[in-house]
C-alpha positions in Angstrom: 49.1 39.5 151.5 48.6 37.0 154.3 50.9 37.6 157.3 52.4 34.3 158.6 54.0 35.6 161.7 54.0 39.1 163.2 56.1 40.6 165.9 56.2 43.8 167.9 59.7 45.1 168.8 60.2 48.1 171.0 63.4 50.2 171.1 63.7 49.5 167.3 65.5 52.7 166.3 69.0 51.5 167.0 71.3 49.1 168.8 69.9 45.7 169.9 66.3 46.6 168.8 67.3 47.5 165.3 69.3 44.3 165.0 66.3 42.3 166.1 64.0 43.9 163.6 66.5 43.2 160.8 67.0 39.6 161.8 63.3 38.8 162.2 62.5 40.4 158.9 65.3 38.3 157.3 63.6 35.3 158.9 60.4 36.1 157.2 58.6 37.8 160.1 56.4 40.9 159.6 57.7 43.3 162.2 56.2 46.4 163.8 59.2 48.2 165.2 58.5 51.1 167.5 60.5 53.7 169.3 60.0 56.9 171.3 58.1 58.7 168.5 55.5 55.9 168.3 54.4 55.7 171.9 55.5 56.8 175.4 56.4 53.5 177.1 56.4 55.1 180.5 52.6 55.4 180.2 49.8 52.8 180.0 48.3 54.5 177.0 51.7 54.5 175.1 52.1 50.8 175.6 48.5 50.1 174.7 48.9 52.2 171.6 51.9 50.3 170.2 50.2 46.9 170.8 47.0 48.0 169.1 49.0 49.5 166.2 50.8 46.2 165.6 47.5 44.2 165.7 45.8 46.7 163.4 48.6 46.6 161.0 49.0 42.8 160.7 45.6 41.4 162.0 47.5 39.2 164.5 50.4 39.2 166.9 52.7 36.2 167.4 55.5 37.7 169.4 56.4 40.7 171.6 60.0 41.7 172.1 60.4 44.5 174.7 63.8 45.9 173.9 63.6 49.6 174.8 65.9 50.7 177.5 68.3 53.3 178.8 70.8 53.6 181.7 71.6 56.0 184.5 74.8 55.8 186.5 75.0 57.4 189.9 75.7 56.4 193.5 72.6 55.8 195.7 72.8 59.2 197.6 72.9 61.1 194.3 70.6 58.8 192.2 67.7 61.0 190.9 64.4 59.7 192.0 62.8 60.7 188.7 65.4 58.5 186.9 64.5 55.6 189.2 60.9 56.0 188.3 61.6 56.2 184.5 63.9 53.1 184.6 61.3 51.0 186.4 58.6 52.2 184.0 60.5 51.5 180.7 62.5 48.4 181.7 59.9 46.6 183.9 56.4 48.1 183.8 56.4 48.4 180.0 57.2 44.7 179.4 54.3 43.8 181.8 51.9 46.2 180.0 52.9 45.0 176.5 52.3 41.4 177.6 49.0 42.3 179.2 47.7 44.2 176.2 49.0 41.6 173.7 47.9 38.6 175.8 44.7 37.7 174.0 46.3 38.1 170.6 49.3 35.9 171.6 46.9 33.3 173.0 44.9 33.3 169.8 47.9 32.0 167.8 48.4 29.0 170.1 52.1 29.7 170.0 52.7 33.2 171.3 56.1 34.3 172.4 57.3 37.0 174.7 61.1 37.6 174.6 62.2 40.4 176.9 65.7 41.9 176.4 67.1 41.5 179.9 70.8 41.8 180.9 73.6 40.1 182.7 72.6 42.7 185.3 69.4 40.6 185.8 71.6 37.9 187.2 74.2 40.0 189.0 74.7 43.6 190.1 77.1 46.5 189.7 77.5 49.6 191.8 76.0 52.9 190.7 73.2 51.2 188.7 70.4 50.8 191.3 67.5 51.5 188.9 68.7 49.4 186.0 69.8 46.4 188.1 66.5 46.4 190.1 64.4 46.6 187.0 66.3 43.9 185.2 66.0 41.6 188.3 62.3 42.3 188.3 62.0 41.3 184.6 63.1 37.7 185.6 60.2 37.4 188.0 57.9 38.8 185.4 59.1 36.3 182.8 58.6 33.4 185.2 55.1 34.5 186.0 54.2 35.1 182.3 55.5 31.6 181.5 53.4 29.9 184.2 50.2 31.8 183.4 50.7 31.4 179.6 51.6 27.7 179.6 48.0 26.5 179.0 47.5 29.1 176.4 50.6 28.3 174.4 52.4 31.5 175.4 56.0 31.2 176.3 58.2 33.8 177.9 62.0 34.3 178.1 64.5 36.9 179.0 67.7 37.2 176.9 70.5 38.4 179.2 73.5 39.7 177.3 76.7 41.1 178.7 77.8 44.5 177.4 76.7 45.0 173.8 78.3 47.5 171.3 75.4 50.0 171.3 75.0 53.8 171.8 73.7 53.0 175.3 77.0 51.3 176.3 79.1 53.9 174.6 77.3 56.6 176.6 78.2 54.8 179.8 81.9 55.1 179.4 82.1 58.8 180.4 79.5 58.3 183.1 81.4 55.4 184.6 84.7 57.4 184.4 83.1 60.1 186.5 81.6 57.7 189.0 84.8 55.7 189.4 87.2 58.6 189.1 89.3 57.0 186.4 90.2 57.9 182.8 87.7 57.0 180.1 90.3 54.9 178.3 90.4 52.5 181.3 86.7 52.2 181.7 86.1 49.5 179.1 88.8 47.1 180.3 88.8 47.8 184.0 85.1 48.4 184.7 82.8 47.3 181.9 84.6 44.1 181.0 86.2 43.3 184.3 83.8 40.5 185.2 83.7 38.9 181.8 85.9 35.9 181.1 85.9 36.9 177.4 87.1 40.5 177.1 85.1 41.9 174.3 81.8 43.5 173.6 78.9 41.5 172.1 77.6 42.7 168.8 73.9 43.5 168.5 73.6 40.8 165.8 74.6 38.1 168.3 71.7 39.1 170.6 69.4 39.2 167.6 70.4 35.7 166.7 69.4 34.3 170.1 66.1 36.1 169.9 65.6 34.6 166.5 66.1 31.1 167.9 63.8 31.6 170.8 61.0 32.8 168.5 61.6 29.9 166.1 59.9 26.5 166.3 63.2 25.1 167.8 62.8 27.5 170.7 59.4 26.5 171.7 60.4 24.4 174.7 62.3 27.3 176.4 60.1 29.3 178.7 60.2 30.9 182.1 64.0 31.3 182.2 66.8 33.8 181.5 69.0 33.0 178.5 72.4 34.4 179.3 74.8 35.6 176.5 77.3 36.9 179.1 80.7 35.9 177.8 81.4 34.1 181.1 80.3 37.0 183.3 78.2 34.8 185.7 80.6 31.9 185.6 82.6 33.5 188.4 
């Protein structure tokens, strides 16, 4: 079977990553979805391994979608240094390494795409999330650089920046935020997580996947070097 378009998606086990895999497969992509069992994305070797596995599987690589992530909520004096290191490794260094190791394969297609799952926290900040916010801000600088260096090779790069999405990651934050802010868990969603949003609801993973689908499609070819917010009015304030 000849593979027409092939994508690598990290964080594919659940949440946004799983929705992206399902949407791209429905669009006709061949998708190599990976998660923690497939490679340690905090290491160079783990990132290299998943890229090589995708290329070995399909004989080509047209798109890389770094979607793996996690969160840690704590005030600066109590923020564990090892959690800082891991957040930077998974959310910022891994997208760089995936792009680096996939670069030649993406360039060989003449229309390679890198679509990092960022966050509204790449465009703004919240207390108690120093590692996550810093890494997501860094992703925007990475995407701009990838776009500039990739332009002559036909490689584009974007960062999809959603508000809070209905995922296990967000659900796990509710109790952590309740402890950090000293309020009941029942009030966290309305008073903390959705406080900045004009539209008071969670995004669904399928909504994020739909934007990724567009950016990887022929219609999305002209979009590069920029964040693409899906923030329900978060950054309009």
